[in-house]
N, C-alpha and C positions, 0 to 999 in steps of 0.2 A: 588540832587533829582530834582532841576529845570531842569537840562539837560535831566535827565531821562524822566520827563514829556513832554519835547519838543520832544524827540525821540519817545516816545509812541504815541504822538499826530500825528506826521508826518506819522508814520507807519499805523495808524488807521484812518486817515483823511477820506478815502473813504468807510470805512467798512459798516457803517450803510446804506449808499445809495446803496451799492452793494448788501447787503443781502436782502433789501426790493425789489430789482429789479429782484430777482430770478424768474424763471418760475416755480412756485410751484404747487405741487399736480397733476402733469401729471403722470398718472399710466402707467409705462413702461410695455408693454405686454411680454417683454423678461425675466423679472425678476421672478424667482420661488417664490411662496408665501406659507405662512402657512395656516392652515384652517380658520383663522380669517382675511385672506387677507393681512396680513402684509408681507413685504419682508422677505424671509428666508435667512438671511445674513450668516448662517452657511452652506448653500448649496454649492455644488461643484463649483469651478471656471469655468466659461465658457472658451471654447477653440476656437482658430482660426487657421486653418492650422496646427493643431497638437500642438500648443503652447498656453499657458494661454492668454486669451484675456484681456488686461488691460483697455479696454475701460470703461469709467464711470467718474462720478464726485467724486473726492476723497478729503478728508480733513485730514491734518496731525494731529496726536494725540495732543490734547490740554493739556497745563500745568495747574495743579490745582492752584488756586489763593493762597492757603496757601504756596505753594512752591515759587511762586513769592515774597510773603511777607517775607518768611524765608531768602531768599537770598538778596533781594533788600531793606529790611528794613520795620519796622512796619508802617512808614508813607506813604507807597504806597497806601492804600485805600483812603487816603485823596486827592489823585490826581483825584479821580472819573473818572478813565480811564477803559473802558471795555476791559479786557484782554482776552475775550473768542475768539477773532479772530486771535490771534497770538500764537506762541509757544516760549518757552524759548530760542531756538537756533536762532530765529529771532533777539533777543536782543544780544546774545552772543554765538558764536559757541563753546566757551570753557566753556559753563555753567557747574558749579560744580567744576572748577579748581580754585585755588588761582592764582592771577596775576603772581607770580613768577614761577608757574608751567607751564605757557603757553610757548610753544616752539618758541618764537619770537627771531629772529636775531636782533642785535642792530638797523639795518635799519628799520625793521618793528616796533620795539618798539618806535622808534623816531616818526614815522608817527602817531602811535596810541596816543602817548602822545600829539602831536601837535593837533590832532583832539579833544581830551578830554579837553585840556586846552583852546582852542580857542572857544569852543562852536559851531564849525562847524556842520552843519546838514546833516543827512542822505540824499542821493540824491533825495529821493522822495519829499523833500521840493521844488525842482525845477521841479516837475512833470516828473522826469526821472525814468526809470525802476529800480525796486529793484534788479533784476537779481537773479541768482541761488546762494544760496539756499532759499532766502526770498520769491521768487515768487511762491514756492510750499508750503510755510508754513504760508502764510497770507491768510485768507479766505479759499477758496477751488480752485482746478484746475480740468479741464476736460481733460482726456486722450482719444484720438481717434486713434485706432489701425487699420492700413490698410496694405496691402502687400507693403513691402519696406520702410515703415516709420511709425512713431508714432508722432502724433501732440499733444502738450500739450498747452492748453489754460488756462493761469492763470486768476483767478477771481479778481485779484487786479489791473488789467489794464496793466500789462506787455505785450509786444508783444507775439504772439504765438511762440512756440519753436518747431522746427522740429528735431526729432531724426531719422536718416536714418538707416535702418536695411537691406539695399540692398547689403551689403558687401563692401561698399566703405571705404577708409581710411580717417583719419583726415587730414585736410590740414597741410602742413609742415610749412608754414609761414602765418598764418591767420591774416587777417586784423581785429583788435579787435572790437567787437561789444557788445551790451548790453546782448544779449542772447548767444553769442558764437556759436560754431560749435559742434554738437553732433552726434555720431554714436553708434549704439547699436548692441549687438550680444547676442544670447541665450546660456547660459550654463545650460543645462537641462531645468528646468522650471524657471530659474532665468534670467531676462533681465539685462545685464550689459551695462551701458551707460557711455561712456567717453566724456567729454566736454573740449574743449580748446578755447582760444581766447576771453574770456570775458574781456572787458576793465578794466583797473586798476582804472578807475573813479568809478567803482561800489564797494562800501564797501562790505565786507564780512558779516557784521551784523550791528545792530544798534549802538553798542558801537564804531564802527569805525575801527575794525581790517582790515588791508589792504590786497590787493591781487595784484600780478603783472600780466602783460599780459601773462606770461608764466605758470600760475597756470593751473593744470590739475585736474579736478573733476571727480570722478568715483562714479556712483550710481548703486546700486543693488536692483532690484525690484523682490519680490517674492510674488505672490498672493496665500495666503493660502487657501482661499475659496471665496465665492461670496463677502463677505463684508469686508474682512481684507487683507491688503497687508503689508509686511515687507519691510522697506527701510534702507539701509545702505549707508551712504555718506562718502567719503574720499577725502581729499584735499591734494595736493602735489605741494608745491611752494618753491623751494629751495632759491628763492630770499629773502624772508622775514621770512622763517620758517626753523628751524633746523631739522625738521623731518616731515613726513606726519602725519595727524591727521584726526579725523572724529567723527561721532556719528551715533547712530541707532535710528530709530523711527518707528512708524507704521502709516499706512493710513487707514481710514475708508470710506467705500463707502457711498455716500449720494444718496439714490435711489429716483426716481420720482421727480427729480429736474434738474436744469441746471445752468450754469453760462452765464450771458448776458453782453453786452457791459458796460464797465465802463470807463469814460473819466475823467482824472485828472482836477480838478478845477485850472486853471492856475494862478488865482489871489488870491488863498486861503491864508489867513493870520493866523499865529500862534498867538493866543491870549495870550499864556503864555510868549511871549518874548516882 
C-alpha cells in the first residue's frame, strides 16, 4: 500500500495546479446549445472535410472510487489521494486480470518484479513524460484537427503529440522518443492511429509493466456525437508479451474550457518516502 501511495502521488503531483489553471467559462460559439444555454452534448458530431472533427478538450472516463477500493483494498481511502484525475488503466493496463492471467513473457515478468520489489518510481518522479497511454488518461487532453495532421496537447505536461494523416508511413527504424511516431488513417468515421518508437524508459502504467522500443500501439477513435467518443487501444510487443492486448474506454468532451501550460516542479519531494 505504501508503494501504491507513492505511485498515486507521483501521477497526481501536478493535478491540482493544472486543474486550477484551466481557462474556465469561455463560451465557445461553435457548440450547439439547449434552450437553457447548456452545451447539447447529444448533438451531431461536427465534421471537417467530410470526416468527424475530433477537435476539443477530452477527458477519459473516470473510474468510480468504489471500484478502486474493491480492487486495491479497503485501506485506499486512508491514503487521502484524490483519484478523480486518473483512470484505472493509468495504474494497471491489465486492470481486472489476475497477475497469473497477464500475458507476460519471462523477460517482462522479471522487469515488473524488479520494479515492484525495488520501489522504483514511475518516470514522472523525475519530471519525465508519462507517455501513451497515461498522457491521455490523466486530467484531460486537447485535440486539434487540421488538414494533414492532428495535434494532441496533454494536460499533464507531456510534450504535444503529432498524428500525421497525410498518408505518410511510419518510420522503419525510429529513434525512440517519449511521444513516439504516430500516423492516422480514416476507416469510415473511425480514426485509426498507429504509434511506434516510444522509448522503453517509459513504463506502460503506474505498476511498472514494461514496454520495449518495438511496441506498436493502435488507437481507434470514433466520435459518437458532440460530447462522446469511443476509444479502443491495443498494444503489440512480442519482446515482453505473449500476445497483443488492450482495453476500451470512452472520452467525454469538456466544453467551454481549455488546457494550459503545466511545468513539472523539478525539486518536488515525495513526502510519503
